[in-house]
C-alpha positions as CSV (number, residue, x, y, z in Angstrom):
1,M,111.3,162.3,183.4
2,K,109.7,158.9,183.7
3,K,106.0,159.0,184.7
4,L,104.9,157.1,187.8
5,A,103.0,154.0,186.8
6,V,100.5,152.8,189.4
7,E,98.5,149.7,188.7
8,I,95.6,149.0,191.0
9,P,95.2,145.2,191.4
10,K,92.0,143.4,192.2
11,Y,91.4,142.4,195.8
12,G,92.0,138.7,195.2
13,E,95.2,139.4,193.3
14,M,96.4,141.7,196.0
15,V,95.8,139.0,198.7
16,S,97.9,136.6,196.6
17,V,100.7,139.1,196.3
18,C,100.4,139.8,200.0
19,Q,100.9,136.2,200.9
20,E,103.9,135.8,198.6
21,N,105.6,138.9,200.1
22,I,105.1,138.4,203.8
23,N,108.6,137.0,204.1
24,H,110.0,140.0,202.3
25,F,108.2,142.3,204.7
26,C,109.6,140.5,207.7
27,I,113.1,141.0,206.3
28,C,112.5,144.7,205.7
29,R,111.0,145.1,209.2
30,K,114.1,143.5,210.8
31,I,116.4,145.8,208.9
32,V,114.5,149.0,209.7
33,F,113.9,148.4,213.4
34,E,117.4,147.2,214.2
35,P,119.2,149.9,216.3
36,R,120.6,152.5,213.9
37,S,121.2,156.2,213.7
38,L,118.3,158.3,212.6
39,D,119.0,159.5,209.1
40,L,117.0,160.3,205.9
41,Q,117.2,156.7,204.6
42,G,116.0,155.4,208.0
43,L,113.0,157.6,207.8
44,V,112.2,156.5,204.3
45,D,112.6,152.9,205.3
46,Y,110.3,153.4,208.2
47,I,107.5,154.9,206.0
48,F,108.0,152.2,203.4
49,V,107.8,149.4,205.9
50,T,104.7,150.9,207.6
51,Y,102.8,150.8,204.3
52,C,104.3,147.3,203.5
53,Y,102.8,146.1,206.8
54,R,99.4,147.6,206.0
55,A,99.5,146.2,202.5
56,L,101.0,142.8,203.1
57,I,99.6,141.9,206.5
58,L,96.4,143.8,206.9
59,C,95.6,143.6,203.1
60,E,94.4,147.2,202.8
61,P,94.0,148.2,199.1
62,E,94.8,151.9,199.7
63,A,98.0,151.0,201.5
64,F,99.0,148.7,198.6
65,I,98.6,151.7,196.2
66,C,100.6,153.9,198.5
67,K,103.4,151.3,198.6
68,V,103.6,151.2,194.8
69,I,103.7,155.0,194.7
70,I,106.5,155.1,197.2
71,E,108.5,152.5,195.3
72,N,108.1,154.5,192.0
73,F,108.9,157.7,193.9
74,M,112.1,156.3,195.4
75,E,113.3,155.1,191.9
76,E,113.2,158.7,190.7
77,I,115.5,160.1,193.4
78,S,119.0,160.6,192.2
79,M,120.4,163.3,194.4
80,D,122.8,162.5,197.2
81,F,120.7,163.9,200.1
82,K,122.9,162.2,202.7
83,Y,125.9,164.3,201.6
84,H,124.0,167.6,201.6
85,L,122.4,166.9,205.0
86,E,125.7,165.8,206.6
87,S,127.5,168.8,205.1
88,A,124.8,171.1,206.4
89,W,124.9,169.5,209.9
90,K,128.7,169.7,210.2
91,M,128.9,173.3,208.9
92,T,126.1,174.4,211.3
93,L,127.9,172.9,214.3
94,Q,131.3,174.4,213.1
95,Y,129.9,178.0,212.9
96,I,127.1,177.6,215.4
97,A,127.8,180.9,217.3
98,P,127.8,183.4,214.4
99,L,124.9,181.6,212.7
100,I,122.8,181.8,215.9
101,F,123.6,185.6,216.3
102,M,122.8,186.3,212.7
103,T,119.6,184.2,212.8
104,L,118.5,186.0,216.0
105,A,119.1,189.4,214.5
106,M,117.1,188.5,211.3
107,I,114.1,187.2,213.3
108,A,114.2,190.2,215.7
109,I,114.3,192.8,212.8
110,S,111.5,190.9,211.0
111,V,109.3,191.0,214.1
112,I,110.0,194.7,214.9
113,T,109.3,195.8,211.3
114,L,106.1,193.7,211.1
115,G,107.7,191.6,208.3
116,I,108.5,194.6,206.1
117,L,112.2,193.9,206.2
118,A,111.8,190.1,206.3
119,P,112.4,189.4,202.6
120,V,115.4,191.6,202.2
121,T,117.0,190.5,205.4
122,M,116.5,186.9,204.3
123,A,118.2,187.7,201.0
124,G,121.2,189.0,202.9
125,Y,121.1,186.0,205.3
126,M,121.2,183.6,202.3
127,H,124.0,185.4,200.6
128,S,126.1,185.3,203.8
129,I,125.5,181.6,204.1
130,L,126.4,181.1,200.4
131,L,129.7,182.8,201.0
132,L,130.2,180.5,204.0
133,I,129.7,177.4,201.9
134,R,132.0,178.7,199.1
135,E,134.7,180.5,200.9
136,R,134.3,179.4,204.5
137,R,133.7,183.0,205.4
138,E,132.3,183.4,208.9
139,P,128.8,184.9,208.9
140,K,128.3,188.4,210.5
141,V,125.2,190.0,211.8
142,Q,125.6,193.0,209.5
143,D,125.4,190.6,206.5
144,I,121.6,190.6,206.7
145,F,121.6,194.2,205.5
146,S,124.0,193.6,202.6
147,Q,121.2,193.3,200.0
148,M,119.1,196.4,200.8
149,R,119.1,197.2,197.0
150,L,116.5,194.4,196.7
151,F,114.2,195.9,199.3
152,L,111.6,197.4,196.9
153,P,111.2,194.5,194.4
154,L,111.1,191.9,197.2
155,L,108.6,193.9,199.2
156,C,106.3,194.3,196.2
157,F,106.6,190.6,195.4
158,G,105.7,189.7,198.9
159,I,102.7,192.0,199.0
160,V,101.3,190.5,195.7
161,V,101.8,186.9,197.0
162,F,100.2,187.8,200.3
163,I,97.1,189.4,198.7
164,I,96.5,186.5,196.3
165,T,97.0,184.0,199.1
166,M,94.5,185.8,201.3
167,I,91.9,186.0,198.5
168,G,92.3,182.3,197.9
169,M,91.9,181.5,201.6
170,M,88.8,183.7,201.9
171,L,87.1,182.1,198.9
172,L,88.1,178.5,199.7
173,F,90.9,177.6,202.1
174,L,92.7,175.0,199.9
175,P,93.3,177.3,196.8
176,G,95.1,179.8,199.0
177,V,97.3,177.1,200.5
178,A,97.9,175.5,197.1
179,F,98.9,178.8,195.6
180,L,101.3,179.6,198.5
181,L,103.0,176.1,198.2
182,A,103.2,176.4,194.4
183,V,104.9,179.8,194.7
184,S,107.2,178.7,197.4
185,F,108.3,175.6,195.4
186,C,108.7,177.5,192.1
187,C,110.7,180.3,193.8
188,L,112.8,178.0,195.9
189,Y,116.1,179.4,194.4
190,M,114.9,182.9,193.7
191,L,116.8,184.7,196.5
192,P,120.2,183.1,195.9
193,L,119.8,183.8,192.2
194,M,119.1,187.5,192.8
195,T,122.0,187.9,195.3
196,D,124.5,185.6,193.7
197,R,123.9,186.2,190.0
198,N,122.5,189.7,190.3
199,M,119.3,188.7,188.4
200,G,116.2,190.8,188.4
201,L,113.1,189.6,190.1
202,I,111.3,188.3,187.0
203,D,114.5,186.6,185.6
204,A,115.2,185.0,189.0
205,V,111.6,183.6,189.2
206,K,111.9,182.2,185.7
207,Q,115.3,180.7,186.4
208,S,114.2,179.2,189.7
209,Y,111.2,177.7,188.0
210,S,113.4,176.2,185.3
211,M,115.8,174.7,188.0
212,V,113.0,173.0,189.9
213,T,111.2,171.6,186.9
214,K,113.9,170.8,184.3
215,E,116.1,169.0,186.8
216,S,114.8,165.9,188.4
217,I,111.5,167.2,189.8
218,V,111.3,164.4,192.4
219,D,114.6,165.5,193.8
220,Q,113.4,169.1,194.0
221,I,110.2,168.1,195.7
222,V,112.3,166.2,198.4
223,V,114.5,169.3,198.7
224,F,111.5,171.5,199.2
225,I,109.9,169.1,201.8
226,L,113.1,168.8,203.7
227,F,113.7,172.6,203.7
228,I,110.2,173.4,204.9
229,G,110.1,170.5,207.3
230,I,113.4,171.4,209.1
231,C,112.3,175.0,209.4
232,A,108.9,173.9,210.7
233,I,110.4,171.7,213.4
234,G,112.4,174.6,214.8
235,S,109.5,177.1,214.5
236,S,107.5,175.1,216.9
237,V,109.8,176.4,219.6
238,F,111.4,179.8,219.3
239,I,114.9,178.8,220.4
240,G,114.7,175.9,218.0
241,S,114.6,178.2,215.0
242,L,118.0,179.6,215.9
243,F,119.4,176.2,215.0
244,T,117.1,174.8,212.4
245,Q,116.9,177.9,210.2
246,P,120.6,178.0,209.4
247,L,120.7,174.2,209.1
248,A,117.8,174.3,206.5
249,T,119.4,177.2,204.7
250,I,122.8,175.6,204.4
251,F,121.2,172.5,203.1
252,L,119.2,174.4,200.5
253,L,122.2,176.4,199.3
254,S,124.4,173.3,199.2
255,V,121.9,171.9,196.7
256,Y,121.9,175.2,194.9
257,E,125.7,175.1,194.5
258,T,125.5,171.5,193.2
259,L,122.9,172.6,190.5
260,G,125.1,175.6,189.6
261,K,128.2,173.4,189.1
262,A,126.3,170.8,187.1
263,K,125.9,173.1,184.1
264,P,128.4,175.5,182.6
265,A,127.7,179.2,183.0
266,T,127.5,179.7,179.2
267,P,126.6,177.0,176.8
268,P,129.4,176.1,174.3
269,G,129.2,177.8,171.0
270,P,128.8,176.0,167.7
271,P,132.0,174.5,166.2
272,P,133.9,176.7,163.8
273,A,132.9,176.4,160.2
274,Q,135.3,174.5,158.0
275,P,136.9,176.6,155.2
276,P,135.6,175.6,151.8
277,V,137.8,173.2,149.9
278,T,139.0,174.7,146.6
279,G,140.4,172.6,143.8
280,E,143.7,173.6,142.2
């Protein structure tokens, strides 16, 4: 993957660049703030133009650096996020009733059991949505109990992550948060790998780490941010989670399906050896 190259210009050079690009900023501002539907590209344009304004009009050096970083970051994005988001939105609306009932049951069981059954019910929840994406199979409430065989490994994994996170937060707050974010990112596809490919816990963690690092890592960072962001928006209001949780999960598993189809299940073997040529 190409490394992000950020050059920090001197203040005088930056002012010169600012003056030359004011017209470009005005064009960008006109495009972004024209009436349009709110989508991912619109959000990216809004952030980009906000930093353009600070860099080009207010001549703030740190904003100029942020602008360059955003430009390089956007160049690294290759995934069709619009397709995945639109597909997730349409599928959520199409199966809204069963998805809401299944989400409500999962949340209720997680709360009643004080989180003990949360990981395994989430595994069943994800597998049900994966079948929805592949086969258009309608989700059922009982699907959340379909992966009870994973109860013990997921419970142990959750306890270990919880203990290390708490230790990090007690020592210094940031290490605990950083560890939790790192684990969440590296294990982004752990549950679908365990339920879909019947992988063990360790193998699923290794494969998930490989998927988020060996693919375009910028794409995977955006996937992670969107998944966490959509879930967080709904979690601010209880009833909102009933809609945003299935929406975020369908989006994530839609990306998972794309990654799974990008590579064959088994790598092609070496070509057959040619028989030796013997002279007559």
